C-alpha positions in Angstrom: 152.1 -34.4 150.6 149.4 -33.5 148.5 147.8 -37.1 148.2 148.3 -37.3 152.3 145.8 -34.5 152.6 142.9 -35.9 150.4 143.0 -39.4 151.7 142.5 -37.8 155.2 140.2 -36.1 154.3 138.4 -38.8 152.4 138.6 -40.4 155.0 136.6 -38.1 157.3 133.8 -37.5 154.7 133.8 -41.2 154.8 133.1 -40.8 158.6 130.5 -38.7 158.3 128.4 -40.3 156.0 128.6 -43.6 158.0 127.8 -41.6 161.3 124.4 -40.0 159.2 123.8 -43.9 157.9 123.2 -45.4 161.1 121.2 -41.9 162.0 119.4 -43.0 159.1 118.8 -47.0 159.8 118.1 -47.0 163.9 115.2 -43.6 162.6 114.2 -46.9 160.5 114.8 -49.1 162.9 112.3 -47.5 165.7 109.8 -46.9 163.3 108.7 -50.1 161.8 110.0 -52.1 165.9 106.8 -48.7 166.3 104.4 -50.2 163.2 104.7 -54.1 164.8 104.9 -54.0 167.6 102.3 -55.8 169.4 101.2 -53.9 172.0 99.7 -50.8 170.8 96.4 -50.0 170.6 94.1 -51.6 168.0 91.7 -48.2 166.3 89.3 -49.6 164.3 88.2 -47.6 162.2 84.6 -47.6 160.1 85.1 -46.9 156.2 82.0 -45.8 154.9 81.4 -47.9 152.0 78.0 -49.1 149.8 78.2 -51.6 148.0 74.9 -53.2 145.9 74.0 -55.0 148.4 72.9 -52.2 151.4 76.1 -52.7 153.4 78.5 -51.1 155.2 82.5 -52.0 155.5 84.3 -51.7 158.1 88.1 -51.6 157.4 88.8 -54.7 159.0 86.6 -56.5 156.1 83.4 -57.0 158.5 79.8 -56.3 157.1 77.7 -54.5 159.7 73.4 -54.2 157.9 72.9 -50.3 157.6 
């Protein structure tokens, strides 16, 4: 009888682990979908980095005269 109880306990642990993994994978999926969404608003941020030529470089690599 002890073996059957242990098997039942392990089955319930496996079910709980499967549910937890499903939740984690859904969170990862939602994050990736949000990050790869082409319709999300694009925010262009400038990085104030001056190189030797005296030009500022924007985040996307465009150069602007300072």
